[in-house]
Wavefront OBJ file of the C-alpha trace (Angstrom):
o trace
v 0.058 -0.062 0.326
v 3.272 2.371 0.741
v 4.511 1.420 -2.805
v 1.091 1.912 -4.588
v 0.268 5.586 -3.849
v 3.551 6.659 -4.832
v 3.067 4.494 -7.600
v -0.435 6.262 -9.082
v 0.925 9.360 -8.409
v 3.826 8.941 -10.703
v 1.337 7.800 -13.395
v -0.862 10.413 -12.879
v 1.916 12.439 -13.529
v 3.711 10.869 -16.486
v -0.226 11.250 -17.689
v -0.022 14.506 -17.158
v 3.085 15.362 -19.015
v 2.435 12.689 -22.202
v -0.395 14.739 -22.657
v 1.018 18.117 -22.400
v 3.714 16.957 -24.865
v 0.969 15.488 -27.278
v -1.252 18.905 -26.857
v 1.976 20.618 -27.867
v 2.896 18.319 -30.889
v -1.207 18.928 -32.157
v -0.647 22.858 -31.480
v 2.405 22.845 -33.291
v 0.763 20.963 -36.771
v -1.612 23.230 -36.121
v 0.575 26.054 -35.999
v 2.608 25.090 -38.838
v -0.764 24.616 -40.907
v -1.660 27.912 -40.683
v 1.084 29.401 -41.151
v 1.725 27.430 -44.742
v -2.021 28.737 -45.071
v -1.117 32.395 -44.334
v 2.023 32.140 -46.472
v -0.100 30.703 -49.443
v -2.454 33.802 -49.093
v 0.351 36.203 -48.902
v 1.894 34.655 -51.989
v -1.784 34.954 -54.089
v -2.319 38.508 -52.728
v 0.989 39.509 -54.011
v 0.618 37.821 -57.434
v -2.916 39.968 -57.944
v -1.420 42.776 -56.489
v 1.057 42.444 -59.018
v -0.980 41.440 -61.693
v -3.278 44.611 -60.853
v -0.125 46.795 -60.885
v 0.764 45.726 -64.531
v -2.479 45.984 -65.739
v -2.924 49.455 -64.479
v 0.573 49.916 -65.922
v -0.638 48.920 -68.594
v -3.602 51.353 -69.089
v -1.549 54.173 -67.842
v 0.851 54.098 -70.561
v -1.956 53.360 -72.847
v -3.949 56.314 -71.682
v -0.440 58.188 -71.340
v -0.247 57.278 -75.398
v -3.724 58.624 -75.999
v -3.007 61.439 -74.353
v 0.412 62.391 -76.479
v -1.337 61.878 -79.534
v -4.539 64.388 -78.949
v -2.103 66.728 -77.346
v -0.046 66.455 -80.651
v -3.035 66.873 -82.848
v -4.389 69.537 -80.986
v -0.738 71.414 -81.316
v -1.137 70.209 -85.029
v -4.497 72.390 -85.246
v -3.652 74.745 -83.496
v -0.139 75.801 -85.809
v -2.707 75.464 -88.836
v -5.195 77.686 -86.428
v -2.103 80.382 -85.841
v -0.781 79.827 -89.607
v -4.151 81.064 -91.116
v -4.528 83.978 -88.209
v -1.060 85.061 -89.339
v -1.722 84.810 -92.831
v -5.227 86.861 -92.650
v -3.771 89.636 -90.184
v -1.135 89.682 -93.048
v -3.655 90.421 -95.477
v -5.588 92.614 -93.446
v -2.667 94.575 -92.536
v -2.255 94.828 -96.549
v -5.605 96.019 -96.920
v -5.487 98.078 -94.002
v -2.839 100.337 -95.974
v -4.831 100.131 -99.543
v -7.545 101.369 -97.645
v -5.248 104.301 -95.703
v -3.240 105.262 -99.260
v -7.296 104.954 -101.003
v -8.243 107.612 -98.064
v -5.567 109.833 -98.573
v -6.296 109.763 -102.394
v -10.307 110.768 -101.822
v -9.310 113.144 -99.299
v -6.767 115.059 -101.387
v -9.970 114.804 -104.552
v -12.200 116.135 -101.881
v -10.001 119.388 -101.199
v -9.182 119.654 -105.441
v -12.964 119.783 -105.665
v -13.988 121.871 -102.559
v -11.139 124.001 -104.118
v -13.220 124.406 -107.507
v -15.920 124.917 -105.530
v -15.057 128.086 -104.212
v -13.603 129.084 -107.437
v -16.958 128.432 -109.273
v -18.807 130.173 -106.500
v -16.803 133.198 -106.926
v -17.135 133.227 -110.731
v -21.026 132.854 -110.156
v -21.017 135.924 -108.112
v -18.872 138.141 -109.786
v -21.325 137.288 -112.853
v -23.994 138.509 -111.346
v -22.725 141.666 -109.823
v -21.450 142.453 -113.469
v -25.119 141.396 -115.164
v -26.883 143.897 -112.641
v -24.402 146.699 -112.935
v -24.662 146.228 -116.824
v -28.603 145.709 -116.169
v -29.253 148.006 -113.552
v -31.826 144.636 -111.628
v -30.798 142.396 -108.806
v -30.585 138.659 -109.273
v -33.991 137.786 -108.414
v -35.393 140.355 -110.911
v -33.516 139.533 -113.310
v -34.081 135.959 -112.890
v -37.841 136.055 -113.207
v -37.878 138.287 -116.178
v -35.664 135.678 -117.689
v -38.438 133.218 -116.549
v -41.259 134.908 -117.977
v -39.355 135.810 -121.036
v -38.987 132.323 -121.680
v -42.378 131.341 -120.489
v -43.763 133.861 -123.003
v -41.923 132.618 -126.125
v -41.682 128.780 -125.519
v -45.141 128.399 -123.757
v -46.496 126.265 -126.622
v -43.531 124.064 -126.754
v -43.231 123.925 -123.183
v -46.955 122.545 -123.127
v -46.192 119.648 -126.159
v -43.320 118.763 -124.611
v -45.276 118.450 -121.106
v -47.963 116.534 -122.513
v -45.379 113.901 -124.367
v -43.578 113.818 -121.263
v -46.672 112.619 -119.675
v -47.612 110.545 -122.354
v -44.522 108.610 -122.597
v -44.604 108.234 -118.466
v -48.329 106.399 -119.078
v -47.085 104.517 -121.175
v -44.072 103.304 -119.003
v -46.336 102.719 -116.186
v -48.646 100.984 -118.190
v -45.404 98.904 -120.140
v -43.861 98.287 -116.330
v -47.380 96.774 -114.259
v -47.966 94.858 -117.369
v -44.555 93.136 -117.298
v -45.379 92.750 -113.533
v -47.927 91.293 -114.274
v -47.085 88.805 -116.748
v -43.662 87.884 -115.058
v -46.213 87.159 -111.771
v -48.429 84.954 -113.782
v -45.587 82.946 -115.922
v -43.966 82.462 -112.453
v -47.031 80.852 -110.861
v -48.468 77.993 -112.957
v -51.546 76.238 -111.844
v -54.120 74.307 -113.633
v -57.624 74.997 -113.009
v -60.428 72.128 -112.862
v -63.577 73.347 -113.196
v -66.360 72.254 -109.774
v -68.947 69.801 -110.724
v -71.891 69.001 -109.327
v -71.522 64.968 -109.155
v -69.201 62.502 -107.245
v -68.661 58.750 -108.076
v -68.642 56.050 -105.944
v -66.921 52.914 -106.864
v -68.865 50.225 -104.800
v -66.869 46.708 -103.755
v -69.953 44.867 -105.455
v -73.212 44.815 -107.386
v -75.089 43.332 -104.282
v -75.043 46.781 -102.243
v -77.258 48.830 -103.980
v -80.311 47.040 -102.882
v -78.690 47.183 -99.122
v -78.224 50.846 -99.800
v -81.741 51.386 -101.393
v -83.756 49.471 -98.642
v -86.656 48.142 -98.060
v -89.455 49.821 -100.032
v -86.695 52.451 -100.374
v -86.240 53.688 -96.623
v -82.209 54.011 -96.693
v -81.789 55.913 -99.570
v -84.443 58.426 -98.459
v -83.006 58.333 -94.874
v -79.396 58.944 -96.127
v -80.851 61.735 -99.041
v -83.095 63.537 -96.027
v -79.914 63.771 -94.104
v -77.203 64.993 -96.626
v -79.250 66.766 -99.014
v -77.878 64.948 -102.173
v -79.313 62.845 -104.764
v -78.321 59.182 -105.224
v -78.852 58.393 -108.623
v -78.681 54.477 -108.765
v -78.682 53.150 -112.535
v -77.441 50.596 -114.330
v -74.171 51.609 -114.529
v -71.969 48.526 -112.956
v -71.102 48.634 -109.393
v -71.240 52.840 -109.287
v -73.904 55.215 -107.213
v -73.510 58.951 -108.314
v -74.078 61.689 -105.565
v -75.888 64.665 -107.142
v -76.053 67.863 -105.081
v -74.884 71.532 -105.913
v -73.038 71.836 -102.542
v -69.812 69.977 -102.135
v -69.593 69.454 -99.038
v -72.992 68.074 -99.524
v -71.809 65.733 -101.664
v -68.727 64.653 -100.127
v -70.391 64.090 -96.601
v -72.379 61.276 -98.340
v -69.636 59.534 -99.976
v -67.777 59.005 -96.578
v -70.811 58.039 -94.858
v -71.696 55.844 -97.739
v -68.107 54.405 -97.674
v -68.326 54.132 -94.050
v -71.682 51.748 -94.087
v -69.908 49.737 -96.591
v -67.358 49.356 -94.303
v -69.640 48.692 -91.407
v -71.911 46.654 -93.268
v -74.906 47.051 -91.493
v -77.237 49.237 -93.734
v -80.393 50.414 -91.868
v -81.588 54.151 -90.865
v -80.344 54.258 -87.534
v -76.780 53.523 -88.308
v -76.764 55.854 -91.476
v -77.613 58.745 -89.287
v -74.518 57.435 -86.646
v -72.432 57.858 -89.931
v -73.768 60.994 -91.465
v -72.657 62.499 -87.739
v -69.448 60.977 -88.225
v -68.580 62.084 -91.718
v -69.697 65.542 -90.668
v -67.719 65.808 -87.826
v -64.312 64.136 -90.094
v -65.252 66.862 -92.742
v -65.097 69.426 -89.827
v -61.621 67.895 -89.071
v -60.186 67.972 -92.064
v -61.269 71.686 -93.037
v -59.031 72.792 -90.185
v -56.504 70.660 -92.143
v -57.264 72.056 -95.302
v -57.111 75.466 -94.387
v -53.946 74.759 -92.429
v -52.015 73.474 -95.659
v -53.458 76.745 -97.650
v -52.081 78.918 -95.166
v -48.885 77.303 -94.814
v -48.607 76.778 -98.386
v -48.561 80.869 -99.205
v -46.577 81.292 -95.948
v -49.104 83.034 -93.658
v -48.725 81.748 -90.808
v -50.035 82.731 -86.949
v -53.541 83.165 -87.945
v -56.357 82.239 -85.748
v -57.912 78.868 -85.389
v -61.713 80.480 -86.619
v -59.957 81.883 -89.405
v -57.978 78.966 -90.480
v -61.419 76.719 -89.950
v -63.244 79.459 -92.221
v -60.718 79.020 -94.912
v -60.728 75.217 -94.719
v -64.570 75.619 -95.610
v -63.592 77.658 -98.834
v -62.285 74.562 -100.068
v -66.053 73.270 -100.620
v -67.222 76.935 -102.246
v -66.878 77.862 -105.584
v -67.057 80.610 -107.565
v -68.416 80.832 -111.324
v -67.039 77.462 -111.628
v -63.628 78.021 -109.495
v -62.715 76.301 -106.472
v -62.848 79.627 -103.685
v -59.438 78.274 -101.693
v -57.913 77.171 -104.746
v -58.638 80.470 -105.888
v -57.263 81.966 -103.203
v -54.319 80.879 -102.588
v -53.467 81.397 -106.517
v -54.192 85.487 -105.508
v -51.841 85.490 -102.232
v -49.240 84.027 -104.753
v -49.593 86.387 -107.668
v -50.366 89.620 -104.939
v -46.939 88.445 -103.374
v -44.644 88.555 -106.410
v -46.167 91.557 -107.532
v -46.212 93.449 -104.160
v -42.545 91.874 -103.914
v -41.667 93.837 -107.410
v -43.581 97.225 -106.492
v -41.899 97.486 -103.081
v -45.013 97.141 -100.463
v -45.893 94.776 -98.128
v -45.655 91.723 -99.364
v -47.138 90.514 -96.148
v -50.052 92.002 -95.993
v -50.747 91.634 -99.702
v -50.705 88.042 -99.676
v -52.764 87.926 -96.178
v -55.451 90.121 -97.531
v -54.977 88.063 -100.839
v -55.304 84.822 -99.061
v -58.418 86.313 -96.734
v -60.139 88.738 -99.532
v -62.861 85.741 -100.030
v -63.625 84.841 -96.140
v -67.549 85.915 -96.074
v -67.949 83.500 -98.749
v -67.475 80.712 -96.083
v -70.559 81.664 -94.626
v -72.562 83.770 -97.002
v -75.444 81.789 -97.410
v -76.129 81.179 -93.886
v -76.263 85.084 -92.917
v -77.255 87.761 -94.976
v -74.795 90.402 -95.929
v -72.389 90.619 -99.168
v -69.211 88.587 -98.653
v -67.195 91.657 -98.365
v -68.900 92.995 -95.599
v -69.316 89.666 -93.764
v -65.560 89.750 -94.966
v -64.524 92.721 -92.848
v -66.828 91.488 -89.706
v -64.889 88.298 -89.307
v -61.542 89.772 -89.613
v -62.364 92.624 -87.148
v -64.039 89.978 -85.011
v -60.838 88.151 -84.754
v -58.311 91.184 -84.424
v -56.664 90.531 -87.995
v -54.824 93.876 -88.479
v -56.694 96.514 -90.139
v -54.036 97.121 -92.712
v -54.898 93.646 -94.002
v -58.865 94.462 -93.928
v -58.502 97.757 -96.224
v -56.011 95.747 -98.447
v -58.773 92.848 -99.008
v -62.277 95.205 -98.521
v -61.726 96.643 -102.363
v -61.755 93.850 -104.152
v -64.801 94.495 -105.922
v -64.702 98.467 -105.008
v -67.096 98.249 -102.693
v -65.047 100.444 -100.334
v -62.392 102.913 -101.808
v -58.621 101.590 -102.487
v -57.076 103.256 -99.521
v -53.656 101.824 -99.670
v -50.990 100.347 -102.180
v -51.612 96.748 -101.142
v -55.688 97.132 -102.272
v -54.546 97.853 -105.537
v -52.308 95.042 -105.894
v -55.642 92.559 -104.222
v -58.082 93.768 -106.847
v -55.477 93.017 -109.286
v -54.601 89.453 -108.544
v -58.167 88.561 -107.725
v -58.912 90.322 -111.931
v -55.504 87.836 -113.541
v -56.882 84.939 -111.110
v -60.518 85.001 -112.224
v -59.748 85.667 -115.667
v -57.618 82.737 -116.555
v -59.124 81.174 -119.563
v -61.106 77.884 -117.895
v -60.968 79.095 -114.595
v -64.522 80.027 -114.158
v -67.982 79.414 -116.293
v -70.626 81.698 -115.909
v -73.503 79.390 -116.542
v -72.697 77.119 -113.951
v -72.749 79.891 -111.701
v -75.649 80.792 -112.137
v -77.094 77.296 -112.124
v -75.707 76.971 -108.887
v -77.021 80.252 -108.069
v -80.658 79.268 -108.804
v -80.553 76.066 -106.853
v -79.165 78.414 -103.573
v -82.073 80.658 -103.971
v -84.799 77.424 -104.287
v -83.230 76.448 -100.929
v -83.226 80.222 -99.031
v -86.666 80.679 -100.558
v -88.065 77.352 -98.785
v -86.499 78.096 -95.567
v -87.795 81.297 -95.347
v -90.927 80.045 -93.895
v -91.919 79.371 -90.583
v -91.201 75.476 -89.465
v -89.092 74.449 -91.869
v -86.094 72.776 -90.874
v -84.273 71.679 -94.064
v -84.716 72.175 -97.552
v -82.413 70.664 -100.578
v -82.795 71.982 -104.016
v -82.341 67.997 -105.983
v -82.686 66.592 -109.753
v -80.697 69.942 -110.924
v -83.535 72.256 -109.707
v -86.613 70.503 -110.793
v -87.421 68.998 -107.166
v -87.549 71.142 -103.827
v -87.334 68.882 -100.918
v -88.339 70.523 -97.529
v -88.308 69.031 -93.905
v -90.654 70.830 -91.767
v -90.639 70.553 -87.819
v -93.758 68.354 -87.040
v -95.185 70.159 -83.998
v -95.339 73.061 -85.752
v -96.602 71.911 -88.785
v -99.366 69.532 -88.822
v -100.517 67.780 -92.334
v -102.960 70.432 -93.326
v -100.309 73.297 -92.910
v -97.777 71.051 -94.773
v -100.391 71.389 -97.862
v -100.930 75.295 -97.382
v -97.273 75.524 -97.235
v -95.677 73.544 -100.270
v -98.965 76.082 -101.919
v -96.532 78.822 -100.425
v -93.524 77.874 -101.303
v -94.358 77.247 -105.158
v -95.777 80.967 -105.437
v -93.224 82.832 -104.028
v -90.735 80.517 -106.566
v -92.860 81.694 -109.140
v -92.810 84.929 -108.498
v -89.021 85.848 -107.764
v -87.212 83.371 -109.505
v -87.285 82.369 -113.450
v -86.505 78.947 -114.654
v -87.284 76.565 -117.130
v -89.668 73.966 -116.782
v -91.380 73.623 -113.226
v -90.212 72.627 -110.202
v -91.816 70.544 -107.601
v -92.112 71.289 -104.089
v -92.170 67.945 -101.946
v -92.901 68.550 -97.924
v -92.052 66.094 -95.782
v -93.528 65.984 -92.610
v -92.192 63.111 -90.138
v -92.654 62.546 -86.613
v -91.026 60.085 -84.452
v -91.778 58.398 -81.181
v -88.971 57.267 -78.894
v -88.462 55.709 -75.759
v -85.901 53.217 -73.905
v -86.213 50.063 -71.871
v -84.061 50.284 -68.214
l 1 2 3 4 5 6 7 8 9 10 11 12 13 14 15 16 17 18 19 20 21 22 23 24 25 26 27 28 29 30 31 32 33 34 35 36 37 38 39 40 41 42 43 44 45 46 47 48 49 50 51 52 53 54 55 56 57 58 59 60 61 62 63 64 65 66 67 68 69 70 71 72 73 74 75 76 77 78 79 80 81 82 83 84 85 86 87 88 89 90 91 92 93 94 95 96 97 98 99 100 101 102 103 104 105 106 107 108 109 110 111 112 113 114 115 116 117 118 119 120 121 122 123 124 125 126 127 128 129 130 131 132 133 134 135 136 137 138 139 140 141 142 143 144 145 146 147 148 149 150 151 152 153 154 155 156 157 158 159 160 161 162 163 164 165 166 167 168 169 170 171 172 173 174 175 176 177 178 179 180 181 182 183 184 185 186 187 188 189 190 191 192 193 194 195 196 197 198 199 200 201 202 203 204 205 206 207 208 209 210 211 212 213 214 215 216 217 218 219 220 221 222 223 224 225 226 227 228 229 230 231 232 233 234 235 236 237 238 239 240 241 242 243 244 245 246 247 248 249 250 251 252 253 254 255 256 257 258 259 260 261 262 263 264 265 266 267 268 269 270 271 272 273 274 275 276 277 278 279 280 281 282 283 284 285 286 287 288 289 290 291 292 293 294 295 296 297 298 299 300 301 302 303 304 305 306 307 308 309 310 311 312 313 314 315 316 317 318 319 320 321 322 323 324 325 326 327 328 329 330 331 332 333 334 335 336 337 338 339 340 341 342 343 344 345 346 347 348 349 350 351 352 353 354 355 356 357 358 359 360 361 362 363 364 365 366 367 368 369 370 371 372 373 374 375 376 377 378 379 380 381 382 383 384 385 386 387 388 389 390 391 392 393 394 395 396 397 398 399 400 401 402 403 404 405 406 407 408 409 410 411 412 413 414 415 416 417 418 419 420 421 422 423 424 425 426 427 428 429 430 431 432 433 434 435 436 437 438 439 440 441 442 443 444 445 446 447 448 449 450 451 452 453 454 455 456 457 458 459 460 461 462 463 464 465 466 467 468 469 470 471 472 473 474 475 476 477 478 479 480 481 482 483 484 485 486 487 488 489 490 491 492 493 494 495 496 497 498 499 500 501 502 503 504 505 506 507
């Protein structure tokens, strides 16, 4: 027992020492592994750093080369610029020397002329004094006496010379004005196509004619009533003729028919819808036409309302001539003549372009188109100079500015071109307009359309105001008024239409 305890204690001590030694060995191995890993990471980091440094050096060298090349190019450019400036400087110095020499020479000439003028004044003074001394008269008395003697002696010759001079000047002025007008016409050559009273619509198939006519003709009657045109459906294959003296009505009917054909459903309700769409589309197109016209002649900044009215002139005619085409042509001609004569080109062109603006509403508002045009231009703040230029083209107002004479001349030139106008057509269209005005002048009339080349007037009345008996009386009254106020061949049929509807909605 005495030997066992020391032995156990020795074993414990030996175990502790052995454990410490084993732990030391493991720790040494771990430290060695960490050192190797750390060295490897350091080596990789150094390698990456070297690669980064090398790449940076390469980029720096590249940037340096680019910078040197850029500096070289800039230096070359600056050298060239400096050389050009140096040459210009030399030229300016030479030119300055030449100008200085010319200035000195001119100063010498001026001094010589001044000296000669002084000598002439002295000679004149001496001559006057000598004449006054010899004749016993002052210079004014001598001048007056001389003029009187010349006038008495040569009065007849002076009169003839003055008349000849006046005649030559007049001939020269007329020749000059004729040359200006002829040149303007030659510079602006535009073809003229007389407006017709019919439009032709081509159908995709012949079967559509029956759909357009409708059961018992209700579709075609609805379309004619809403648009104011006459649809002629004859034996011509796949063709419908739209007849009306008003180009805008024909265009509305044509667009509405195209929309109905595209939609495929042709019935009275759909016809009303498409006619309204066509009218809205026409309004948009009218503004675009007016805008294109103002751009074509170079007149910008016009009010929107004026442009809209200008576009409406595309659907108006004057003796068969399209009014907008006539106005554009006038603007070009007037601008050329104004430039030749040295007057305000913009005022002249604008006055010519807007000279017939009143025709856009003269069938809706009483009054001449000139007076209506003046009121429209004043309402929308158009310059008074432009109004003065346009108001005299029919001599309703006196010519007050040079531009007004040019606008009137341009109007005559444009209207008098061969083929531009046709008086017979204009008289025919005026008779149709008068027919419609007579019909709409009666109370209770909603719409009136002249059809069949003026042989029929179709009048639509307000059913609440006109009963069946009153419709008969209205037809007789309109016919009597037409007989008393118009001259026409044959007879005119007055057709009064009274239509009422009852509409209710199921909700």
